[in-house]
C-alpha positions as CSV (number, residue, x, y, z in Angstrom):
1,K,-26.6,29.4,-18.0
2,I,-24.9,26.3,-17.2
3,L,-28.0,24.3,-16.5
4,A,-29.5,25.7,-19.7
5,L,-26.6,24.7,-21.9
6,K,-26.7,21.0,-20.0
7,E,-30.3,20.9,-21.1
8,E,-29.4,21.7,-24.7
9,K,-26.7,19.2,-24.6
10,R,-24.2,22.1,-25.7
11,Y,-21.3,20.4,-23.6
12,E,-18.2,22.3,-25.1
13,E,-20.0,25.7,-24.0
14,M,-21.1,24.3,-20.7
15,L,-17.6,23.4,-19.9
16,A,-16.3,26.9,-21.2
17,V,-19.1,28.7,-18.8
18,C,-17.8,26.7,-16.0
19,L,-14.1,27.4,-16.3
20,E,-15.3,31.0,-16.9
21,T,-17.4,31.0,-13.7
22,R,-14.5,29.9,-11.4
23,E,-12.4,33.0,-12.5
24,D,-15.1,35.1,-10.7
25,R,-13.8,36.1,-7.4
26,R,-17.5,36.3,-5.8
27,M,-17.5,32.8,-6.0
28,T,-18.5,31.1,-2.8
29,Y,-17.4,27.7,-1.5
30,L,-20.9,26.2,-2.5
31,C,-20.4,27.7,-6.1
32,N,-17.4,26.1,-6.4
33,A,-18.9,22.5,-5.6
34,F,-21.5,23.5,-8.0
35,V,-19.2,24.1,-11.0
36,A,-16.9,21.3,-10.3
37,L,-20.0,18.9,-10.6
38,R,-21.1,20.4,-13.8
39,A,-17.8,20.7,-15.3
40,A,-17.2,17.0,-14.4
41,D,-20.7,16.1,-16.3
42,A,-19.6,18.1,-19.3
43,C,-16.3,16.3,-19.6
44,F,-17.8,13.2,-19.1
45,Q,-20.3,13.8,-22.1
46,L,-17.5,15.1,-24.3
47,G,-15.3,11.9,-23.7
48,R,-12.7,13.6,-21.7
49,Y,-12.3,11.0,-18.9
50,A,-9.2,12.1,-17.3
51,E,-10.6,15.7,-16.5
52,C,-13.9,14.2,-15.4
53,E,-12.2,12.4,-12.9
54,K,-10.5,15.8,-11.7
55,W,-13.5,17.9,-11.4
56,A,-15.3,14.8,-9.7
57,V,-12.7,14.3,-7.2
58,E,-13.1,18.0,-6.4
59,Y,-16.9,18.0,-6.0
60,I,-16.4,15.2,-3.6
61,R,-13.9,17.1,-1.6
62,W,-16.3,20.2,-1.6
63,K,-19.0,17.7,-0.3
64,N,-16.7,16.3,2.5
65,F,-15.7,20.0,3.5
66,F,-19.5,21.0,3.8
67,D,-20.0,17.5,5.9
68,E,-17.6,19.0,8.3
69,N,-18.7,22.8,8.1
70,E,-22.6,22.5,8.0
71,P,-23.3,25.9,9.1
72,L,-21.6,27.6,6.2
73,L,-23.7,24.9,4.1
74,Y,-26.8,26.7,5.4
75,L,-25.6,30.2,4.9
76,Q,-24.6,29.4,1.3
77,K,-27.4,27.2,0.3
78,P,-30.2,29.8,-0.3
79,V,-28.5,30.7,-3.8
80,P,-31.0,29.4,-6.6
81,F,-29.9,25.9,-8.3
82,V,-26.5,26.2,-6.9
83,G,-27.8,25.6,-3.4
84,E,-29.0,22.2,-4.6
85,C,-25.7,20.8,-5.8
86,L,-25.4,18.9,-2.7
87,D,-28.7,17.2,-2.0
88,V,-28.8,13.6,-2.1
89,V,-29.4,13.1,-5.7
90,M,-26.6,15.6,-6.6
91,V,-24.2,13.8,-4.4
92,K,-24.7,10.5,-5.8
93,E,-24.6,11.7,-9.4
94,G,-21.0,13.0,-8.2
95,Y,-20.0,9.7,-7.1
96,S,-21.5,8.1,-10.2
97,L,-19.3,10.4,-12.4
98,L,-16.4,9.3,-10.6
99,I,-17.0,6.0,-10.8
100,C,-18.0,6.1,-14.6
101,A,-14.7,8.3,-15.3
102,G,-12.6,5.7,-13.4
103,L,-14.0,2.6,-15.4
104,K,-13.6,4.4,-18.9
105,Q,-10.0,4.6,-17.9
106,G,-9.6,0.9,-16.9
107,N,-10.0,1.5,-13.0
108,A,-12.4,0.0,-11.0
109,A,-10.7,1.5,-7.6
110,Y,-13.3,4.2,-7.3
111,L,-16.3,1.7,-7.9
112,E,-14.8,-0.3,-5.2
113,Q,-14.5,2.8,-2.7
114,Y,-17.7,4.4,-3.5
115,L,-20.5,1.7,-4.3
116,D,-21.8,2.1,-1.1
117,E,-22.3,5.8,-1.6
118,L,-24.7,4.9,-4.4
119,Q,-27.3,3.2,-1.6
120,W,-28.4,0.8,-4.1
121,N,-29.3,-1.4,-1.3
122,E,-32.3,1.2,-0.5
123,H,-36.0,0.7,-2.1
124,H,-35.9,4.1,-4.0
125,I,-32.8,4.5,-5.6
126,Y,-31.0,7.0,-7.9
127,V,-29.4,5.6,-11.1
128,Q,-27.2,8.0,-13.4
129,E,-28.4,7.2,-17.0
130,E,-24.7,6.6,-18.0
131,I,-23.6,4.3,-15.3
132,V,-25.2,0.9,-15.9
133,P,-23.8,1.1,-19.8
134,V,-20.5,1.9,-18.6
135,L,-20.6,-0.9,-15.9
136,V,-21.4,-3.4,-18.6
137,E,-18.7,-2.2,-20.9
138,A,-16.0,-2.4,-18.2
139,M,-17.3,-6.1,-16.8
140,C,-16.7,-7.3,-20.1
141,S,-13.7,-5.8,-20.7
142,L,-11.4,-5.4,-17.6
143,P,-10.1,-8.3,-15.6
144,R,-12.3,-9.6,-12.9
145,Q,-12.3,-7.9,-9.5
146,K,-13.9,-8.0,-6.3
147,A,-15.4,-4.7,-7.0
148,F,-17.7,-6.2,-10.0
149,E,-19.0,-9.4,-8.1
150,T,-20.1,-6.8,-5.3
151,T,-21.7,-4.8,-7.9
152,I,-23.6,-7.4,-9.6
153,A,-24.4,-8.8,-6.2
154,R,-25.9,-5.5,-5.0
155,M,-28.0,-4.8,-8.5
156,H,-29.6,-8.3,-8.4
157,G,-30.9,-7.3,-5.1
158,H,-33.2,-4.6,-6.6
159,E,-35.6,-5.8,-9.2
160,G,-35.9,-2.6,-11.2
161,L,-31.8,-2.1,-11.6
162,W,-31.2,-5.7,-12.2
163,A,-33.7,-5.4,-15.0
164,Y,-32.0,-2.5,-16.3
165,F,-28.4,-4.1,-16.1
166,C,-29.7,-7.0,-18.1
167,E,-31.3,-5.0,-20.6
168,E,-28.0,-3.1,-21.1
169,L,-26.1,-6.2,-21.0
170,T,-28.1,-7.8,-24.0
171,K,-27.8,-4.4,-26.0
172,Y,-24.0,-5.0,-25.5
173,E,-24.0,-8.4,-26.6
174,D,-26.3,-7.6,-29.7
175,A,-23.7,-5.1,-30.9
176,G,-21.3,-7.9,-31.1
177,H,-19.5,-8.0,-28.0
178,G,-18.6,-10.9,-25.8
179,V,-20.5,-11.0,-22.4
180,G,-18.9,-14.5,-21.0
181,S,-16.8,-12.6,-18.4
182,V,-20.2,-11.2,-16.9
183,M,-22.0,-14.3,-17.4
184,D,-19.4,-16.1,-15.0
185,I,-19.8,-13.6,-12.5
186,I,-23.6,-13.8,-12.4
187,K,-23.1,-17.6,-12.2
188,D,-21.1,-17.5,-9.1
189,V,-22.5,-14.5,-7.2
190,A,-26.5,-14.6,-8.3
191,P,-27.0,-18.1,-9.8
192,D,-30.6,-18.0,-9.2
193,A,-30.8,-15.0,-11.9
194,L,-29.7,-17.5,-14.6
195,M,-32.1,-20.0,-13.7
196,T,-35.0,-17.6,-13.7
197,E,-33.8,-16.8,-17.5
198,E,-33.7,-20.4,-18.2
199,K,-37.4,-20.7,-16.9
């Protein structure tokens, strides 16, 4: 039911079902991880970023718990849908939601801490839908910091991701926002990107 509500973008109901499910005494540890991830997702979509952060932190705690207790994971994994909540893509979604929730609250600490977990230095990557627009907004509105420089350098190293970032940056500028702070970072960490644009 939670995934059906997500598909229909009925996020208030999705969050309500997550909270209701948490009260079920039959909940396994893995079910708790699944609910935490989906609750974080719902809260983000609803613009409730502090709650999203809380749920995403809980999800990462469960992820770390299962990293240390793999036999338990394999015992609980056969449950349909729930069993997939710690697959590689889902874990990256969890980190992405946490990073986005932090940035939306003016905090880049999670970006600095967990950027490597997104594995954007690989050839085939997962990019959560909202993270690039959130990064653009944060980089343009928050004070410059090392995490932004590292992120831009990382994105510039992946052709598809860089194209997506530039597209979102252009949209942000076209909406009337200043992008000078981002252009300054690009000039410092990926100057060849600007040279390519000038050509």
